[in-house]
N, C-alpha and C positions, 0 to 999 in steps of 0.2 A: 262538672269537673271530670277530667279525664282520669280513669282508673289507672293507678300506677302499676307498672309491670314488676317493679322491684318490691317484692312483698317482704315485710320486715321480720316475720318470725317463722321458724321452721315448724313443720308438722310435729316433730318429736317434742319440741319445746312447748307447744300448745297442749299436748297430752300430759306432759309432766306437770305443767303449771296448774292444770285443772284437776289433776289426780284421777283421770278417767281410767276405767277398767277396760279390759280387752273387748273388742267388738267382733262379732262373727257375721259373715255374709255367706248365704248359701242359696244356690239355685234349687229349683225342683228337679226331678228326674226328666221332666219334659223340657222342651227347648225354651230358653229365655232369649228372645231375639234382640240383637243389637241394631238400633236405628241410628244411622249416621247422617248428619246434615253437614254439607260442605258449604260454607257461607263466608261473607266478607262484609265488614262495615263500609267498604268502598263500593259496594254493588247496590244500585237502587232497586233491584228486583228481590233482594234478600229479606227486607223487613217483614213481609207477610209470612215467609217460611219460618222466621225466628219466632213470630207471634204464635204461629200454629204449633210449633214444637214446645213452646213455653206452657201450653195448655196441658202437656203431659205431666207437669208437676202435680196436677190434681187427679191423674189417672189412678183409680184404686188398684190397678194391677202393675203400677210402676215398680220396678226392680224384680218382679216375678215373671211376667210375660214379655216385658219390653224394657229396654234400657236405652234412652236417647243420649247421644253425645254430639256436640257441635264442634267441628273442626273449622277454624278460621284459616283460610288459605291466604297466601301472600301475593298471588299473581295479579291482583287488582290494586296493589298498593301504589303503583305508578300513576294512578288516576288523580292523585292529589291528596289522598288521605291514607296515612299509614295505620292500618288496623292494629291496635295495641295487642290483640290476642293472636295475630297471624304468625304462623311459623312455616318455614320452607318445607319441613318434613311432613306437615299436614297436606301441603300441595302435592308432595311426592307420593303420599299414600293414595290420594285420589287418582293420580296418574297411573299408579300401579294397578288399581282396580280397572282402569281403562285398558291397560296392556294385557291384563288377564281376561279381558272380555266380559267383565261384570257390568260395566256401564258403557253407554253408547259413545259418550264424549266427556270431556272435562269442562264443567260449567258450574255456575252458581245461580240460584240455590239448587243443589243437587242432593237427593236423598238416596241412601243405600240401606236396604232392609235385609238383614240376614245374608249380607254379601252380594245382593243383587239390586240393580237400579229399581227404584220405586217412585212413581209419579202420582200415586193416588191422592196425595195431600192436596194437589191442585184442585181436585173436585171434592175435597173434604171427605174422602172415603175413610171408612174405618180401617184401622190397621189389620191386615190379614194375620191369622194365627197360624201356628205351626203344630203339626202332630208328631214331630220328631221326638225321640227320647234318647238324647246323647249321653245322659248320665249326670251325676251330681258334680258340681263345681263348688268348692267351699274355700273360704279364706277367713283367717283370724288376724286381726290387727291388734298388736300389743305394743303400746308406745309407738315406735317407728318401725317395728319389725312386722312384716306381712308374711304369714305362712299360708301357702295356697296348695290345694290338693284337688286333683281330678281323679275320679275313681278308676279310669282306664290308664294303665301304665304304658303310654306310648310317647314317642318324641313329639313335643309340641312347643309352640311359643305362647307365652302369656303376655298380655297387654294390660297395663294398669294406667288408668287415666284419672287425674284429679279434676273434678268438675266444679265450676263456680256458678252461683245462682244470684239473681237480683243484682248483677253488676251493671252499673250505670255509666254511660259515656255520652258526652256532648261532642258531636262530630263538627269539626271546624272547617272542613274543606271537602272537595270531591263531590261525587254524585249525591251523597246524602248530607250535604252541607246544611247546617242549621237544625238537624234532627237530633232528638234525644233518644238514646237506646237504653232499654232495660232488658238484659239478656240472661238466659238460663241455660244450664247444661253445657256451659262453655268448657272446652278442654283446655285447661291451663298448663298442664304438663303431662308427659307420658313416660313410662318405663316399659321396656320390652326385654324379656329374658327367655332363653331356651332351656328346656329340660328334657332329658331322655326318659324319665319315669313318671312324669305328671306330678312332681313335687317341687315346690319352689320355696325358698326362704330369702326374702328380699327386704333390704333396708330402704325405706322410702323417705329418709331424712331430707333428701334433696327437693322434695315436693313442698313448696312454700305455701303458707296460709296467712291470712289476717284473722285475728280472733273475732272480729266484728262482722264477718261474712259467713254465708251458709255454703257448705261444701258437701260433696259426696264422692265416693269412689265407684268407678266402673271397672270391672275386671272381665276379660274374655280371653279365650284360647283359640288358636288356629294352627293348622299344619304349616310347617316351614315353607312349603311351596305355594301356599294359597292364603290370601287375606280373609277368606270366608270364615266367619266365626263358627265354632263348633258348639260352644256353650258360653254363657255369660252369667255374671252375678254382680252384685253391688248394693249400695244403699247409702243413706245419709251418714255423715260423720257426726258424732256427738259433739 
């Protein structure tokens, strides 16, 4: 069954109905790397990359040293299958990486680690680590209000992504016709906000959830002139 894009209940409603207390997400002082996969259900080369990144669910260092996110692009939708998770702005993000010189070209499956093209997954290489120490990034989610703080008070953009897990899709057309996908770390929605002092108070009511699915938040910051992440944090939503 095709997973519906119109999700019936709001994040705030889920928290209120279950009586959940506030959740806190915090990075280490060392770098938490953002691993981005640009993918499409309409691309026959993407399923191996999706399976590879799904293994990160079991990584004991998930959310501390690495945070994977999967952006579904829309530029393969014309091949016969409209990817239900694709968005034009995700394609634009990948093209911006290309324009900034971070990746050689725009393609799927394409991985970007810490703001730079990374092809090591093709040979099943281990993720490289970082010895950078950008500082602490912390966030507290109370009902639908997300309070974010970075310890250095400089002008920055914050990016918030709602991630979906174990989402199932039966592909009915295109290059993957007849295949059944179970996908993780899917970017379902994003919010981007600027701050001059490294402090944000953001209402994330617009991020939709279904109560019977597993979700997480990914949060990262970057300078306004570059997409390269400075620090990241995140974790499972209760």
